[in-house]
N, C-alpha and C positions, 0 to 999 in steps of 0.2 A: 688695249686700244677697244673702245666701244661705238657703237653707232651713234650716240649722242656726241660724241668729241669730232665727227666729222663736219666739214664745211657744210652749209646751208645747202649750196647748190648740190654737192654730192647726196644728202640725204634726200633731196626732191627729186634728182635724177634718178635714184634706184627706184624709187616708189613708182614714178612716172613711166619708167622703162620697165618695169614689170607688167602694168597694165597696157604697155604697148605690145611688149611681146605676146603677151595674152591674147590681145585683139588678132595679131598677125597670126597666131597659130591656131586659133580657132576658125581661120578663113582659108589660108595658103594651103594647107595639106589637103584640102578638101575641094579646091577649086579644080584640081587635076581630073576628079571625078565628074565634077559638074560638067567641066569644058569637054571632056570625052563624051557624056550623054548627049549635050547638045550640038556639038559641032563635029564629033568624031575625034579619034584619037590622033590622027595625023596631025590636024589643026589645032587640035589642043596641045601637043608637043611644041608647035611652031608657036601658039601665043604665049608659052610659060617660059621659051628661051626668049621670047622678045622681050617680056616683062624682067627676066633676069639682067639680059643685056643693058636695057634701059635702065634699071636701077643701077648697075655697075656705073655706067657712064655719068650718070647725073651725080652720082657719088662722088668722082672724081672733080667733077665742078664744084660741088658743093664743098668739099675738102680744101679746094684753092681758094675759093671765096669767101671763105670761113677765116682763112688766115688773113685776106685783105681788109674786111668789112666787119668783122667780129662773130661771134657765135649766137646770141639771142637772135638776132635779125631775121638771120636764115631759119633758126628752129620754128620761129614764130609763124613765117612763111610756111614752112613745109606742113606745120601742124594745121594751117587752115588749108591746105590742099585735102590734108587727110579727113579732116572733118567734111569738107564739100565731097570727096570721093565715098566717104561711107554713107552719107546722107542718101546720095543717089544710087549707091547699090541697095541701100532699103529700098527705096522708091521703085528700084526696078525689079524688086522680087516682092513687091507688095501685093496686098488683094486687088489694087486698081490698076497694077501694072506688071507685065511679065516681058522683060525686054533683056535678049541674050546681048544684042550689041550694045547697048548701055553697060550691062553687067561686065563685059569684057573691058571697056573704054575704062569704067571706075576702077576696075580691078587694077588697070596698068597705072592708073594715076596714083593708086593706093600705094603701089610697088614704088613708084619714083619719089612718091613723101618719104617713104622709109628709106630709100637709097639717099637721100639730102640728110635725113637725120643721124644716121647710123655713125658717119665719120666725126661729125659735129659734136654728139654728145660724148663720144671718146675722147675727144681732143677737151672737150669742157673738164672732164674727170681729172686729167692731167693737169690740167691749169691750177687748178685749186687743191690737189692733193700732193703731200710731201712721201719722200722715198719711202719712208718707215711706215706710212699710212696704206700703200697700194697692195700688198700683200692681202691684208684685211679685207680692203675696199674691193679688189677685185675676187676675192673668195665669196664674199656678200653677194656679189654681182651675179658670180656664177651659180649660186645658190637660188637666187631670185628668179633668175632665167630660166631654170630647170623646173622651178615649181609652177611659174606661169606656162612654159610650154605643156606641162601635163593637164593644168586647168584648163588651158584653152583647147588641147586635143579632146578633152572630155565635154567641155561646151559645143564643140563643133561637131562631134559625135552624135550629140543628142540632138541637137537644134538645126543641124545645116540642111539636111536631106528634107525635113517636113516642116521647118520652121524658118527659113531663112530670113523673113523680114524681121521677126523678133531678135534674132542673132545680132544681124546689120544693125538694127535699131539700139541694141544694147552696147554694142561697141561704138557707134557713132556718139552715143551720150558720153562713154567714157572718153572719147577724143576729144570732146567740147571741154569737160573738167580739165584734161591734161592741157588744152590751150588756155584754158583760165589761169591756170597755175603757170605756165609759161610766161605769159604776160604781166602777171602781178607779184610774181613769187622769185622767179628765178633772175640773177642778175648777169651783165656781161662778166665773162671771165678773162678775155684775151687782155695779155698784159700791154699797157698802153706803150711801153717803149719799144714792143715789137710791132704794133701797129704805126708808131711813128718812123719805122722803116719805109713805110710807103711814100714820105715824103721825099724820099732819095730821088736824084735826077734819073736814075736808070732803074725801071719797075720789070720784074721779071714778068713774063706771061705764064700762061697755064703750061705750055709746052717747055720752057725753060724749067718751071719748077717741077714737073714730074720728070722732065730728063735729068735733074739733078736727085731726085729720089731714086730713080732706077740704075743711076750711076753709084749711088752709095753701096760700096761693095759689102760691108758689115750688114746693112738692112737686106739686101739681095741672098744673103746667105741665110739670114733669118727667115725670109719670106719662102725660101725653098724648103726649110725645114718645118715651117708651118703647113705649106701645102702636103707634104709627105706625112706630118703626124694626122693632120685633119681628113684626110683622104681615108685612113685607116677608119674614123668614125663612120665616114660615108659607107664604108663595105657593111655595116650592119643590118642596115635595111635592104640592102642589095643583094650581093652575093651570099652573105651569111644566111639572110633570111630565106632565099631561094634554096640554098644546100640543106637547109633544116627542114624545109618542107617537103623536099624530094627524097632527103637520106635518112632522116631521123625517125623513130619509133622505138619508144622504150617505156619501162615503167619506173614511177617514182612513188614511194609508200603504198605498192600494189595497185597504183593507179597508172592506166595507159595513157601515156603523153605523146599528142603528135608534134611534128615539127613546129607548126604555128603556135601550138600552145606552149612548147619549149621557147619560141621566139619571144613571146608574150610575157613569159616568166623572166627572161632575161633583161627585157626592158624595164620591168616591174621592178627587179633587182637594183639596176642601173638607178631609177627614180626615187625609189624609197631612201637607198644609202645617200645618195646627194641631199635630200631632204633633209635627212636625220643628223647628218656628220659633217657638211660642207663647212658651216661656220666655225664651229670647234676645231676642226681639222686644220683650217687655215691658220687660226691663231696658234695652235700647236707646232704647225710647220713654220712660223715665223721665225723660229730659234736657228733654224738650220740655215748654210748657206743655198744661195740659188743653184750653184753647178750641183750640189750633193742631190737638193729635191729634184730637179730635172733629172739627173742622171736615172734615180731609184724610181721614179714616176716614169719615165718614158720604157724602162725595161719591163715593169709591172703591166703599163698598158699596151705593149707589143705582145707581151706573152701572152694575155688574155685574149687578143684577137687571134693570134696564130693559133691557138687551141681552140678556138671557134671555129677556124675554118676547116677542121678536119674530124674534130673529135665528134662520136656520138654517144658518149656516155655521160649520162644526166648529171652526175655529180661533179664530172669534171667540167662540165660547161657551166654549172652553178657557179663552183671555184672562178672559174677563167671570167664570168662576169663580175664579181666581186672584185678579183685582181685589178681588169681594166677599169672598173671605176674608180678604185684607190687611186690607180696610176693617172687617172685623168684628173681626180681632185688635186694630185699634186703638182702634174705639169702645167694645168691650164691656168691658173691664176699666175704661176711665176713666168710663164710666156708673156702674159699682159704685162707684168712688171718689168721686164725684160725689154719688151717695145718701148713702154714709156719712157725707160732711160735712156734709149739709144736716139730717139728723134730730136731735132733741133727744135728750141723753142718757136722759131720764128714759122715753121712748118708742119705744126703739130696735125692739124686737119688734114694736110694734104697725105702725110705719113699713113695717117690712120685709114684714109680711102684709098690708098695703094696697098695697106695691108689687108683690107677688106676683099681685094680681089683674089688674095690666097686663096678665101673659103669658095669662090666662084670656080678656081684650078681644081681646087680639092673635090669640088661636085662633080666635076667632068671625070676626074681620074676615078672617083667611086662609080659612076656610070660606066666608065672602062672596064673597071673591074668585074663587073658582071658579064661583060662581053667575053672577057679572054677566060672567065671562070667557066664558060661553055666548053671549051676547050682543054683547058690543064686539069689535071686531077686535084683533088683537095688537098694532098700535101705539097701539091706545088704552091697551091695559092698561099699555104702555112707558110713556104719558105719565101714567098714573095713578100707577105706581110713582115716576115723578120727583117728582111733587106731595106725595107721601105723604114721600120722602125729605127734600125741602127743607123740608117741615113739621117733621119731627123734628129736623132741624137747627136751625131757626130756634128751637123750645121748648128743647131742649137748651143752646144758647148763652143763650138768654134766663135759663133757669134758673141759670146759672153768674153771672149779673151780681150778685147781693146780697153775692157774697163775692169779688168780682174778683180773683181769683188772687193777693191780698195774702199769702195762707198756704202758696202753693206755692212751692218753689224756683225761683229767677228762671236762666234759662239764658242763655249766653255772650252771645246775640244773641236778639233779639225774634222769634220764628219768626211770629207771628200778626201 
């Protein structure tokens, strides 16, 4: 499987998603600091919560609407909103204007635009990819996302505080280019035979649609597994970062390493490994069954986080960072393949929007972990992480059962 073998829409989406992720990650992580300075920490928390909730709600609406009217139309509308929001974000932080209310309003509009685009873009990839392509596609997408996050964070760190006008202007120009590509190079991907279902005498409204999604037992088992697995990832920059800052101080190659420096090293290991090995690793893993990849991946992923929760030995922490990164490289693309294989063709975007809610739930659990970590010892948090990882693995394997690997290519020897 090669990049050139993929459907044209997938190739374009991977490129445009890279720049969209870069745009978002150069702004979103730094808006919390900006808002805290401008309106206070309390109001900043409320405004960020409103953004998350608004993005989630419009994502559900976009998922339903996309399954009714098609993908491209709503994606173009969302991208127009993004261009408009970024233009006025730049204007509100320009040499000619400094407006906090306008910045807050346009940041909300940018979040709404992203909420619309997310489930539709994911559904579009499923529309035009075959089952044997998806392992490679999602591995490639995972790689581009992580690289974009790294570059975006670097851009934001260099430009956000003192050169916001330049930063917002750059990302606005990128959004204009993305809009142009969507208008002239992306084709509609929703299967006409499914859109013809709209001609039926009885049409499902949005409540009926999502009622069906959340009554789908197999999907809800998968949803629960995702929440448990992703919530471990959200522990990294919350409880684990705080614990390292307060508890860790050691030597590495005769250098004194503080907790924050150790945390930065862990993040750097994760970023470099993903950038270097994600694509070849994804190709190599394609020879194994999903059940085997998910089991080994979740075991490594869980072990890595459990050790990070209590250890203060530098070399063990570095080893754990490698283990959790390899585990994530194994389980994350397979999770996407599993999702693509279990959702009905007629409600693809609706299911993708519902799946997006699992990340919001995981983010809440991540924040809750920081709270309970103030009362529990580190070894108890490690035990809690193990239970969460085991729970995620059990639910992931259970969600594989209805399609027990009959549709997957069989390996030479049964790895599971």
